[in-house]
N, C-alpha and C positions, 0 to 999 in steps of 0.2 A: 446250760439251757439247750434244748434240742430245737433246731430251727432249720428249715429247708431253704432259707434265704441264701442266695448266692452272695458271697462277700469278696470284693476286690479291694486290696489295700494298696494305696498309692501314697508314698511319703513325698511331700513336696516342701519340707521346711524343717526347722530344728526346734522351734518353740511352739507354744500353744496359747491361745487367748481365751479367757473365760469371762464370766459375768462381770468380773472385776479383774483383779490382778493377784494371783496367788500361786504358791508353790505346793508341791505334792503333799507335804504334811504340815505346813506352817503358814496358814493363811486365815484371814478373817474377813468375812464379807458382810455387807449389810444385806442380809436376805430380806425377803419382803413379804408383805401381806398382799395377797391377791384376793379376788372376790368371786362369788358364785351367784348364779341366778337359780334359785331353788326350784322355781316352777317350770314345768314343761320339759324336764330333762328326760330324754329317752335313753334306754340302754343301747346306745349306738356305739360304733367304734369297733365292731367285730365283723369279720367277713368269713363266710363259710364256703365259698366256691373254691373248688380244687381244680388242679390242672386236668384231672380226669374228667371233669364236667365239660370241658371245652370242646369235646367232639374230636374230629380227626385233625391231625396236624398240630405242631407246636405253635404257640402264640408268642408274639414279640414280648420281650421283658419290659417291665417298668424300670427305668433307670433313674436312680436317686443319687445325688452327689452330697456327701457329707463334708463340709469344710468346717473344721473344729480344732480344738486344742488337743493335739495328740501327744505332744512332747513339751518340755519346758516348764516354766513356772506355773502354768495353769493346767498341767497335764492331769492332775487328780480330778479336776472338774470335767475335763474331756473324757476321762475314763468312765466316770459315773454316767455322763451323757450317753456314751456309746453302749454301755451295759444296759441302760434303760431303753435305748432305741431298739436293741436286739430283742429285749424282753417284750417291748410293746409291739413289735412287728410280729412276733410269734403269737402274742395274745390276740391282736386285732385280726389276724388271718387264721386263727384257730389252728396254728401249727403248720399250716400249708405253705406259708411264705409266698402265697400267690393270691391274686384277686381276679376272679373270672378266668382262671387259667393262665393269667399273665404273671410270671414270676417277678417278684420285686427284688432287683439287684441294687446294691449300693456300693459306691466307690468312695473311699476315704481320702481326703487330702488334708494335710497339716498346714494350718495358716501361721503357726508360730506366734499368734497374737498380733501379727503384723497386717494391717489393712491392705498394704500393697500386695503382700503375698496372697492374701485372701481373694483380692480382686483377680489376680493372675490365675489362682486355682479355680475360681468361679467361671472365668472365661474359658479355661481349658475344659472344664466339665460341660459347659454349654456347647462348646465346639464339638464335643464327643456325642452330643445328642441328649444330654440330661435335661429334662423339662421340669425337674423338681430339685431344689437345693435345700439343705437344712444344716443346722449346726450353729455356728457363731456363738462361741463361748464368751467372747469379748465384745463390749459395747461398740468400741471403735471399729471393729470388723463388721458388725451387723449394719452399721450406718453407711458403710461403703459397699457392702454386697447388695443391700436393698435396692439402690439405684441401678446397679448392674442387672438385677433381676427384672426390674421394670423396663429397662431399655431393650432387653432381649425377650420380654414377655414369658418369663418362666416363674413358676411358683417358688417362693422362698419362705421357709419357716425358721425364723431365728430361734436360738436356744436360750441358754441362761443369760445372755446379754440383757442388762437391766435398763439401759437408757430409755427414757420416756419417748424420745424422738423416733424410736423404732415403731411405736404405735402410731398409725396414721401416716406412715412414711410414703406409702403408695399402695395401690389396690392389690399388688402382687405379693406384698410383704405381710406375714403373720408372725406370731410368736407363740412358743410352747411353754414359756415360763412367765415369771412375774415382771413387773417394772418398778422403777424407783419410786414413783408416786405412791404405789401401794405399800412400799416399805415405810414411807413417811406417814401414811395414814395409820399404819400400825403403831409407829413410834408415838404419834400424836395421842393415841388412845391411853398412853401411860400418864399423861399429865392433865387430862381433862380439859377444862377451860383454858385456852391458850392466851386469852386477852391479857395484855400487860406483862406477859412472861418474856424472859430473855432466853433466847436459844442460840447455841453455837454449834456449828457443824465442823467436825474435825475429819478431814479426808485428804486423799491424795489428789494432786492437781492433774487429773486425767479425765477421760470422758465419763467414767463411772462416778468419780468424785464430784465433778461439776454437775452431773445430772442429779446427784443427791442434794447438792446445795440448792439447785433450782427447784427441786421438788419440795424441800423444806420451806422455801419461801412461798411456793405456790399453795402449800397446805397450811402451815402454821402462820406464815406471814399474813395471809388473808383472814386469819382468825384473830388477828390483833397482836401477835407476838412480834418481837424485834429479833430479826435473824442476822447473825454474823457468821463468818466462816474463817477457819484456819486451814489453809491448804499447803501441803508439803509436796515438794517434788517427788515423783515416784522413785527416783534414784537415791533419795536421802536415806542415810543409815543412822545418823545421830538425830534422834527424834525428841530429845530433851527440850530443845527450844520451842518445838510445836506444842508439847505437853504443857510447857510453862505458859505459852500464849493462851491455851485453853483454860488454864487455871486462873490467869489474870483477868480473863473476860468475865469470870464469876457468873456463868449462865445458870438459869433455873434448870435447863436441860442441855446436856451435851450429847449430841448425836454423833456417833462414831461410824463412819463409812470407810472401812479399811480392809485391805487384803494384801497378801504377798508374803515374801520371806521376812519382811520387817515387822510382821504382826507382833511377834514376841517382844521385840524391842519397844514397840509402841506401848504395849500394856505394862511393861516394866517401867517405862518413863512415866506413864500416868500414875502408877502406884507410887513411884518415888516422889512425885510432886503432890501426892495425897489429894488428887482431884476428887476422889470418891467421897471425901469428907465434906466437900463444899457444894456438890451438885449431883443431880440425878443423871446417871449415865445410861444411855440406851444404845444398843448396837444390835446387829444381826448375828444370830447364832449360825455359824458356818458349818463346814463339814466336821465329822466326828473327830478327825485327827487334830483339829484345832482346839478342842475343849481344854486340854491341859495348859494352853497358853495363858489362860486367864488367871491361873494360880489361885491364891487366897481371895482374890477379888471376885471370883465367879459368882458367889451368892449375893454380891452387892449390885450386880448389873441387871438391868431389865432387858430381856432379849425379845426381839421380834424374830420371827422365823418363817422361812418359805417352806421348809420341810426337814424333818429328820426321820430316820428309820423307825416306823411304828407310830408316827404322829397321828395318822388319819384313821386307822382301824377300819378301812373299807375292804370289800372283797377284791376290788381291783388292785389295791395296794398289796394284798396278800399274794395275788397272782404275780405281780411284779417282783415281790420279794422272793417268792419261791423260785422264780426263773433266774433271777440274779444270783441267788445263793447256789443254785444248781450249777451255775457257770463259774463258781469260785469267787464271786464278788460279794458285796454287801451294800444294800441300799443306803443312799446318803442324800445330801441336800439337792443335788441336781440330777439324780437318777430319774425322778418323775418328768423332767424336761425332755429327756430322750424318749421316754415311754409315750408321753403325750404327743410328741412330734410324729411318732410312728402311727398312733391312732389317727391323727389328723390326715396324714398321707394316705393311709388305707381308706379312710372314709371318702376323701376326695376322689381317689381312683375308683373306688367301688361305685360311687354315684355316677361315674362316667363309664361304667362297664369295662374297666380295665384299660381305658384309653387315656393318654395324656396329651393328645393332639390339640385339644381346645383348652388352653390355660384359663381362659375366662370362665369356662364351665367348672374347672377345678376350684377357682376362687369362689364362685357362686355356691358351690357345695359346702364350703366351710363357713361362709358368712351367716351368722345367726345360729350355727350348729350347737346344740346342747348335748352333752354326753356324760356318762359316768367315768370320771377320771380317777387317778390315783388318790387324790385328796378329797374326792367327793364330786357332786354335780359341778360341771364345768361348762362354760359357754364362751364361744368366740363371738364377741360383739360385732354385729354387722357393720356398724357405722365407721369404726376405726380399727377393727381387728384386735382390740385389747382382749386378753385372755382373763376372764372372770372366774375366780376360783377361791376356795377357802384358804385362810392363812392363820397363823398362830402367834399368840403370846406364850413365851416359854420361860420356865425357870430351870436353872442349872444348879444342881445340888452336888456337893462334894467337890473335890479339887484333884488336879492331876489325872492319873489314869482312872480314878474312881468317879470322875464327874459324869453325871447322867442327866439328860434333859427330860422334862415332863411338860405337857401342855397345861397352861393355866387358863387359857381362853381361846376359843376359835372365833375369829372375826367373820362376820357375815358379809355378803355382797354389798349391802347398803353402807356398812361401816368402813369398807376399804375400797370401794369403787373409784377409779380415776375418772375425771371428767371426760366427756367425749371430745376427741381431737378431730378437727376437720381433716379429711383425707387430703394429703398434699398432692398426690399425683395418681 
């Protein structure tokens, strides 16, 4: 991808954190259904002002800090996010890399999926004069960086991090991806009337897994389902006991929210325990490299999906895919999160004529903004900064390297919208 955006790379860690917990080629995540508001969506998110339009003299750059998963177990997600961000910046600025003559420069910092490292990186970037932060592949990271952004009055756009608590965290925090509640709304669509149904959540005992349990209870529990959970330590490698617990529970629906290097072991354990014969299993379809992990069970699973390459069929998706492909990459589950973050940043800066001096003005520019996103019409909900966007029910056909996804149904905003969360700060 050709881009005139200045890039500064700063390594500040060894690992990386993503929407959940995952390794470069062996992860499974509960991707999520997000929602859209179809009415009143403008073709916003593009800026055409070039540096040459600025008149005499160079203008100060817009400094953006990216704190994300650059290395480690979540590096594949971080790579997708970064590729999407670069493509989105190029698209939103029409190849100029600038807004009103102000060059957009971004500096990368690797948080290693560690909230403490992320907080340190965020403070370092803020100290260097960055008024906009983005990234946060991991939920635990986003929940720590958000308060730092509020304390320092800087704009923060969280990435793939799915924890519901990111929505409404504070007025300075936004998100460019989906949230767990939207995952569960999509999962719920597979079983229809939940009243009297028994649901079990199989997840890792971390911020992402706990958020999914809470979301299942909030969605299906309030619809009359009985919700239990089976939580495994993130460090667990022998997953047979947890698969056995899930089978013993005999749920009508088993919702699996899992990611990381143990994904293959989990699905092997579930197969060995013959869980699929007794219950409907719903999980999120993760990045393309994870498709072979399901093996022969792939066609028995009901998948909810945030995104896969080619899912949307929109002009914006094509622009993203062309740019990512030209750069040697391939669009995947979290590529749109980076692309959308860039669109949001450009719009906020453009609305303020290239200035980031007034963070409240940047916030105001994003609240209620509707635009054409990768997946279709997208809206930043003003009340709590939830990102409303289309999401998918997906079928996986074939197994191993031959496994291919296809969209079975696209959920609307009304079908997947999370409830409004009162702004916490």
